[in-house]
A tleap script that builds the chain and sets N, CA, C and O, in Angstrom:
source leaprc.protein.ff14SB
mol = sequence {
  NMET ILE PHE GLU GLN ALA TYR VAL PHE ILE
  ASP GLY LEU GLU ASP SER PRO VAL ILE CYS
  GLY VAL VAL THR LEU ASP PRO ALA ARG ARG
  TYR GLY GLU PHE ARG TYR GLY LYS SER TYR
  LEU ARG ARG TRP ARG LEU GLY PRO VAL CARG
}
set mol.1.N position { 99.603 97.251 123.324 }
set mol.1.CA position { 100.631 97.582 122.343 }
set mol.1.C position { 100.305 98.911 121.679 }
set mol.1.O position { 99.146 99.217 121.395 }
set mol.2.N position { 101.317 99.668 121.445 }
set mol.2.CA position { 101.158 100.935 120.739 }
set mol.2.C position { 101.912 100.828 119.419 }
set mol.2.O position { 103.122 100.602 119.387 }
set mol.3.N position { 101.169 100.996 118.338 }
set mol.3.CA position { 101.774 101.001 117.013 }
set mol.3.C position { 101.629 102.396 116.433 }
set mol.3.O position { 100.629 103.077 116.658 }
set mol.4.N position { 102.616 102.802 115.701 }
set mol.4.CA position { 102.554 104.071 114.989 }
set mol.4.C position { 102.530 103.765 113.506 }
set mol.4.O position { 103.291 102.926 113.025 }
set mol.5.N position { 101.647 104.455 112.772 }
set mol.5.CA position { 101.524 104.227 111.338 }
set mol.5.C position { 101.649 105.543 110.592 }
set mol.5.O position { 101.260 106.603 111.084 }
set mol.6.N position { 102.199 105.446 109.399 }
set mol.6.CA position { 102.287 106.605 108.512 }
set mol.6.C position { 102.077 106.124 107.081 }
set mol.6.O position { 102.615 105.096 106.668 }
set mol.7.N position { 101.288 106.884 106.338 }
set mol.7.CA position { 101.106 106.583 104.922 }
set mol.7.C position { 102.294 107.125 104.149 }
set mol.7.O position { 102.832 108.183 104.474 }
set mol.8.N position { 102.695 106.392 103.124 }
set mol.8.CA position { 103.838 106.765 102.297 }
set mol.8.C position { 103.323 107.145 100.919 }
set mol.8.O position { 102.585 106.387 100.289 }
set mol.9.N position { 103.720 108.332 100.453 }
set mol.9.CA position { 103.324 108.826 99.142 }
set mol.9.C position { 104.560 108.978 98.266 }
set mol.9.O position { 105.664 109.195 98.765 }
set mol.10.N position { 104.365 108.862 96.963 }
set mol.10.CA position { 105.425 109.098 95.983 }
set mol.10.C position { 104.986 110.270 95.120 }
set mol.10.O position { 103.867 110.299 94.608 }
set mol.11.N position { 105.871 111.220 94.970 }
set mol.11.CA position { 105.575 112.403 94.158 }
set mol.11.C position { 106.353 112.320 92.856 }
set mol.11.O position { 107.489 111.845 92.843 }
set mol.12.N position { 105.759 112.774 91.765 }
set mol.12.CA position { 106.446 112.829 90.493 }
set mol.12.C position { 106.019 111.773 89.493 }
set mol.12.O position { 106.406 111.839 88.326 }
set mol.13.N position { 105.228 110.800 89.925 }
set mol.13.CA position { 104.767 109.771 88.984 }
set mol.13.C position { 103.561 110.249 88.181 }
set mol.13.O position { 103.381 109.871 87.024 }
set mol.14.N position { 102.745 111.078 88.808 }
set mol.14.CA position { 101.530 111.603 88.191 }
set mol.14.C position { 101.420 113.086 88.542 }
set mol.14.O position { 102.358 113.672 89.082 }
set mol.15.N position { 100.281 113.682 88.237 }
set mol.15.CA position { 100.094 115.109 88.513 }
set mol.15.C position { 100.075 115.438 90.001 }
set mol.15.O position { 100.452 116.540 90.398 }
set mol.16.N position { 99.643 114.496 90.818 }
set mol.16.CA position { 99.614 114.710 92.262 }
set mol.16.C position { 100.237 113.495 92.943 }
set mol.16.O position { 100.343 112.433 92.330 }
set mol.17.N position { 100.652 113.638 94.204 }
set mol.17.CA position { 101.268 112.498 94.899 }
set mol.17.C position { 100.359 111.266 94.914 }
set mol.17.O position { 99.136 111.378 94.990 }
set mol.18.N position { 100.983 110.096 94.839 }
set mol.18.CA position { 100.277 108.813 94.795 }
set mol.18.C position { 100.591 108.061 96.077 }
set mol.18.O position { 101.754 107.947 96.466 }
set mol.19.N position { 99.546 107.542 96.743 }
set mol.19.CA position { 99.800 106.754 97.941 }
set mol.19.C position { 100.427 105.429 97.535 }
set mol.19.O position { 99.946 104.746 96.631 }
set mol.20.N position { 101.498 105.083 98.216 }
set mol.20.CA position { 102.277 103.896 97.877 }
set mol.20.C position { 102.019 102.762 98.868 }
set mol.20.O position { 101.951 101.596 98.479 }
set mol.21.N position { 101.878 103.105 100.141 }
set mol.21.CA position { 101.684 102.070 101.143 }
set mol.21.C position { 101.648 102.676 102.531 }
set mol.21.O position { 101.394 103.867 102.707 }
set mol.22.N position { 101.907 101.834 103.504 }
set mol.22.CA position { 101.876 102.270 104.904 }
set mol.22.C position { 103.054 101.638 105.633 }
set mol.22.O position { 103.382 100.470 105.422 }
set mol.23.N position { 103.674 102.423 106.486 }
set mol.23.CA position { 104.736 101.908 107.340 }
set mol.23.C position { 104.189 101.863 108.769 }
set mol.23.O position { 103.597 102.830 109.249 }
set mol.24.N position { 104.393 100.734 109.437 }
set mol.24.CA position { 103.936 100.548 110.808 }
set mol.24.C position { 105.153 100.315 111.686 }
set mol.24.O position { 106.000 99.474 111.383 }
set mol.25.N position { 105.235 101.065 112.775 }
set mol.25.CA position { 106.352 100.942 113.700 }
set mol.25.C position { 105.857 100.434 115.045 }
set mol.25.O position { 104.822 100.876 115.543 }
set mol.26.N position { 106.596 99.510 115.626 }
set mol.26.CA position { 106.339 99.017 116.972 }
set mol.26.C position { 107.536 99.444 117.818 }
set mol.26.O position { 108.547 98.744 117.860 }
set mol.27.N position { 107.425 100.595 118.492 }
set mol.27.CA position { 108.573 101.113 119.247 }
set mol.27.C position { 109.040 100.185 120.369 }
set mol.27.O position { 110.231 100.146 120.678 }
set mol.28.N position { 108.127 99.445 120.975 }
set mol.28.CA position { 108.508 98.562 122.072 }
set mol.28.C position { 109.458 97.460 121.599 }
set mol.28.O position { 110.389 97.083 122.312 }
set mol.29.N position { 109.214 96.952 120.395 }
set mol.29.CA position { 110.064 95.889 119.849 }
set mol.29.C position { 111.159 96.426 118.936 }
set mol.29.O position { 112.016 95.674 118.472 }
set mol.30.N position { 111.124 97.742 118.679 }
set mol.30.CA position { 112.062 98.381 117.746 }
set mol.30.C position { 112.009 97.680 116.393 }
set mol.30.O position { 113.022 97.263 115.833 }
set mol.31.N position { 110.769 97.569 115.892 }
set mol.31.CA position { 110.505 96.835 114.657 }
set mol.31.C position { 109.630 97.684 113.757 }
set mol.31.O position { 108.697 98.337 114.224 }
set mol.32.N position { 109.928 97.676 112.473 }
set mol.32.CA position { 109.120 98.390 111.499 }
set mol.32.C position { 108.763 97.492 110.336 }
set mol.32.O position { 109.483 96.546 110.017 }
set mol.33.N position { 107.634 97.803 109.702 }
set mol.33.CA position { 107.164 96.999 108.570 }
set mol.33.C position { 106.538 97.925 107.541 }
set mol.33.O position { 105.794 98.841 107.892 }
set mol.34.N position { 106.840 97.685 106.268 }
set mol.34.CA position { 106.237 98.454 105.177 }
set mol.34.C position { 105.372 97.520 104.358 }
set mol.34.O position { 105.778 96.403 104.037 }
set mol.35.N position { 104.166 97.985 104.019 }
set mol.35.CA position { 103.276 97.201 103.149 }
set mol.35.C position { 102.821 98.094 102.003 }
set mol.35.O position { 102.331 99.203 102.216 }
set mol.36.N position { 102.991 97.589 100.780 }
set mol.36.CA position { 102.477 98.303 99.622 }
set mol.36.C position { 100.957 98.274 99.652 }
set mol.36.O position { 100.354 97.289 100.077 }
set mol.37.N position { 100.345 99.358 99.198 }
set mol.37.CA position { 98.898 99.398 99.075 }
set mol.37.C position { 98.435 98.609 97.855 }
set mol.37.O position { 99.132 98.554 96.842 }
set mol.38.N position { 97.270 98.006 97.956 }
set mol.38.CA position { 96.748 97.201 96.841 }
set mol.38.C position { 96.532 98.051 95.598 }
set mol.38.O position { 96.812 97.598 94.488 }
set mol.39.N position { 96.041 99.272 95.761 }
set mol.39.CA position { 95.809 100.128 94.595 }
set mol.39.C position { 97.122 100.487 93.911 }
set mol.39.O position { 97.171 100.597 92.686 }
set mol.40.N position { 98.184 100.669 94.685 }
set mol.40.CA position { 99.495 100.970 94.107 }
set mol.40.C position { 99.997 99.773 93.301 }
set mol.40.O position { 100.491 99.937 92.185 }
set mol.41.N position { 99.872 98.581 93.861 }
set mol.41.CA position { 100.343 97.384 93.165 }
set mol.41.C position { 99.557 97.115 91.892 }
set mol.41.O position { 100.101 96.556 90.940 }
set mol.42.N position { 98.290 97.502 91.859 }
set mol.42.CA position { 97.503 97.328 90.628 }
set mol.42.C position { 97.957 98.304 89.541 }
set mol.42.O position { 97.877 97.994 88.352 }
set mol.43.N position { 98.430 99.475 89.949 }
set mol.43.CA position { 98.809 100.514 88.975 }
set mol.43.C position { 100.251 100.406 88.511 }
set mol.43.O position { 100.551 100.736 87.364 }
set mol.44.N position { 101.147 99.954 89.371 }
set mol.44.CA position { 102.573 99.974 89.077 }
set mol.44.C position { 103.162 98.599 89.300 }
set mol.44.O position { 102.959 97.991 90.351 }
set mol.45.N position { 103.886 98.110 88.322 }
set mol.45.CA position { 104.562 96.830 88.444 }
set mol.45.C position { 105.868 97.004 89.207 }
set mol.45.O position { 106.578 97.995 89.032 }
set mol.46.N position { 106.169 96.043 90.042 }
set mol.46.CA position { 107.432 96.046 90.765 }
set mol.46.C position { 108.302 94.923 90.230 }
set mol.46.O position { 107.839 93.799 90.036 }
set mol.47.N position { 109.539 95.233 89.998 }
set mol.47.CA position { 110.464 94.218 89.504 }
set mol.47.C position { 111.047 93.425 90.660 }
set mol.47.O position { 110.863 93.783 91.823 }
set mol.48.N position { 111.747 92.353 90.342 }
set mol.48.CA position { 112.372 91.543 91.397 }
set mol.48.C position { 113.524 92.298 92.052 }
set mol.48.O position { 114.172 93.137 91.427 }
set mol.49.N position { 113.762 91.986 93.306 }
set mol.49.CA position { 114.893 92.557 94.037 }
set mol.49.C position { 116.143 91.811 93.627 }
set mol.49.O position { 116.158 90.580 93.595 }
set mol.50.N position { 117.187 92.550 93.314 }
set mol.50.CA position { 118.448 91.913 92.866 }
set mol.50.C position { 119.503 92.060 93.907 }
set mol.50.O position { 120.627 91.594 93.717 }
savepdb mol mol.pdb
quit
């Protein structure tokens, strides 16, 4: 299996970009998944999805 990964950063929250998580793509299955980083979740609260 070949997976492609990219780190996701958010700019504008602090003085420099903050890593938010990682997106993993499985091109063979045409499937993608995003996971928040643990350090991001400790620093920033996420509200419920409405």
